Structures are given as structure tokens and as C-alpha cells.
C-alpha positions as CSV (number, residue, x, y, z in Angstrom):
1,M,23.3,5.6,-24.5
2,V,24.0,7.6,-27.4
3,S,22.8,11.5,-28.0
4,V,20.8,12.5,-30.8
5,A,22.1,14.2,-33.4
6,R,21.2,18.6,-33.1
7,P,20.2,18.3,-36.8
8,V,17.3,15.7,-35.5
9,H,15.9,17.8,-32.9
10,D,16.0,20.6,-35.1
11,E,14.2,19.1,-38.2
12,V,11.4,18.2,-35.3
13,A,10.6,21.2,-34.0
14,L,10.2,22.6,-37.4
15,R,7.8,19.5,-38.5
16,L,5.8,20.5,-35.1
17,A,6.3,24.4,-35.5
18,G,4.4,23.6,-38.6
19,L,1.6,22.5,-37.5
20,E,1.5,25.2,-34.9
21,Q,2.8,23.1,-31.6
22,R,5.7,23.3,-29.5
23,Y,8.7,21.0,-28.9
24,T,8.6,20.1,-25.6
25,P,11.1,18.7,-23.2
26,I,8.9,15.4,-23.0
27,R,8.5,15.1,-26.7
28,R,12.2,15.7,-26.6
29,A,12.7,13.3,-24.6
30,L,10.3,10.7,-26.7
31,V,12.3,11.5,-29.5
32,T,15.6,11.0,-27.8
33,T,14.3,7.5,-26.6
34,L,13.4,6.5,-29.8
35,A,16.7,7.2,-31.2
36,D,18.4,5.7,-28.5
37,A,16.6,2.5,-28.1
38,G,17.9,0.5,-31.8
39,R,14.3,-0.8,-32.1
40,P,11.1,0.0,-31.8
41,L,9.2,0.4,-28.3
42,S,5.5,-0.2,-27.2
43,I,4.0,2.5,-24.8
44,P,5.2,0.5,-21.6
45,E,8.6,0.7,-22.6
46,I,8.5,4.4,-23.3
47,L,6.7,4.9,-20.0
48,A,9.8,2.9,-18.1
49,S,12.3,4.6,-20.3
50,V,11.1,8.8,-19.9
51,D,10.5,9.6,-16.5
52,E,8.4,12.7,-16.6
53,L,6.1,11.3,-19.8
54,P,3.0,10.5,-17.5
55,Q,0.9,7.4,-18.6
56,S,-2.2,9.9,-19.4
57,S,-0.7,11.9,-21.8
58,A,2.1,8.9,-23.5
59,Y,-0.7,8.5,-26.3
60,R,-1.7,11.7,-27.3
61,T,2.0,12.5,-27.1
62,V,3.4,9.8,-29.5
63,T,0.0,10.4,-31.8
64,A,1.1,14.2,-31.4
65,L,4.7,12.8,-33.2
66,I,3.0,10.7,-35.6
67,E,1.0,13.5,-37.3
68,A,3.8,15.5,-37.2
69,G,5.6,13.1,-39.1
70,V,8.4,12.2,-36.5
71,V,7.2,8.5,-35.4
72,R,5.6,5.8,-37.3
73,R,4.1,2.8,-36.5
74,V,5.8,-0.1,-36.8
75,T,3.5,-3.6,-36.8
76,G,4.3,-6.3,-34.8
77,V,3.5,-9.9,-34.8
78,D,1.6,-8.9,-31.4
79,D,-1.6,-6.6,-30.3
80,H,1.3,-4.4,-28.8
81,G,2.0,-1.0,-31.1
82,R,5.5,-0.3,-31.3
83,F,6.9,3.4,-32.3
84,E,9.9,4.3,-33.9
85,L,11.2,7.5,-35.6
86,T,10.4,7.6,-39.2
87,E,13.0,6.9,-41.9
88,D,14.3,9.8,-42.9
89,L,15.3,10.9,-39.2
90,A,16.4,7.5,-38.1
91,G,17.9,6.3,-41.5
92,H,17.1,2.9,-43.8
93,H,16.4,0.0,-41.6
94,H,14.4,-3.1,-41.7
95,H,12.8,-4.8,-38.6
96,L,13.1,-8.8,-36.6
97,A,10.0,-9.8,-35.2
98,C,10.1,-12.6,-32.8
99,G,6.4,-14.3,-33.2
100,S,7.5,-15.9,-29.6
101,C,8.0,-12.6,-27.7
102,G,7.2,-10.3,-29.4
103,T,10.0,-7.9,-29.7
104,V,10.9,-6.0,-32.9
105,E,14.4,-5.6,-33.2
106,D,16.2,-3.1,-36.1
107,I,18.6,-5.0,-38.9
108,A,20.4,-2.5,-40.8
109,P,20.1,-3.8,-44.5
110,S,23.3,-4.6,-46.2
111,P,23.8,-4.0,-49.9
112,R,23.3,-7.6,-50.8
113,L,20.2,-7.0,-49.3
114,E,19.1,-4.0,-50.8
115,R,20.2,-5.2,-54.2
116,A,17.8,-8.1,-54.3
117,M,14.6,-5.7,-52.4
118,A,15.2,-3.6,-55.8
119,E,15.1,-6.9,-58.1
120,A,12.0,-7.9,-55.6
121,A,10.2,-4.4,-56.2
122,R,11.1,-4.1,-59.9
123,V,9.3,-8.0,-60.5
124,V,6.2,-6.8,-58.4
125,A,6.1,-4.3,-60.1
126,E,6.5,-5.6,-63.5
127,E,3.9,-8.1,-62.8
128,Q,1.3,-6.0,-61.3
129,G,1.7,-2.6,-63.2
130,Y,2.5,-0.5,-60.4
131,E,5.2,1.8,-59.4
132,V,7.4,0.9,-56.4
133,T,8.8,4.0,-54.4
134,S,9.7,2.6,-51.4
135,H,10.3,-0.6,-49.1
136,Q,9.4,-2.4,-45.8
137,F,10.5,-5.7,-45.0
138,D,9.9,-7.6,-41.8
139,L,11.1,-11.1,-41.2
140,V,9.0,-12.9,-38.7
141,G,10.7,-15.5,-36.6
142,V,11.9,-16.7,-32.9
143,C,14.8,-14.5,-31.2
144,S,17.5,-16.4,-30.1
145,T,16.3,-15.6,-26.2
146,C,13.0,-17.9,-27.0
147,R,15.0,-20.5,-29.3
148,A,16.9,-20.8,-25.7
149,L,13.9,-21.9,-23.6
150,P,13.3,-25.0,-22.6
151,G,10.3,-26.5,-24.0
């Protein structure tokens, strides 16, 4: 398991303090779990990974971290919300979502992909009169596990 860098925990503590909230051991464990996962996690996946997080407070804890700008909700292809650290804490990345099992994986963008995204953003901005300030890129397909299933 990869250890979360101390500056991330320090930043989370500062953001929560700005809302007059504490960075409790449970919140710390949740941040560490999301950072180490390498992909967005659903609440059931978070509960399976953070033993000390009671199910009754899971959504409340995630909501507090969302309000502090620490966690964001990732839209998947199913009804399950998935959560990850915000991009400024976890780094810029994109997602692959399996339309069969619903798994969402992080993908690190290559320089080639980022150049293509910048060009696409420029075209959209030009055609629609927008100023594009950031982007999110999610691809939907079928993961290798689901593709290997018979039928």
C-alpha cells in the first residue's frame, strides 16, 4: 500500500479547519484509502477498506470531505456513486468506465492525449464561444475481465 504524502494530509486538515471541522482518524483513514486505491471507490468499497468507518456515518463523512474540497464524486455508468480525491490533491487523470460491471479506473494522461484534449477544447471554445478552463475525460467500454467472460 502506498503511503499518502504528508502534504496531502496537511492540506486536508487545513481545508477542514477552514470549515471549523476536525481531521479525525476516520477521515484520515478514508483519505488514505481513496489515495491508495488508484481508482474511484463506491461507498461499499470504502466501507470494506476502512474498518473503523461505520456504515451509518459513511455518507456523512464523504459529504464533509466533498464540502471541504477534498473528495469529488465521479459519475460512472451505473447508479453507484464513486468517490476520489480532488484533482489538485491526486493529480490530473482521466477515467475508463466498464459499461458491464461498472468499475471505473484511473488512467494517467499521456502528453499526446493532453495535446489532443487541448486541441478539442480549443475547437469547442471557438465554436461555442466558451472559455474552457479545465477538462475531464471519461471513456466507457468493457473491461478485460468482463470481455473474458463467456457469452
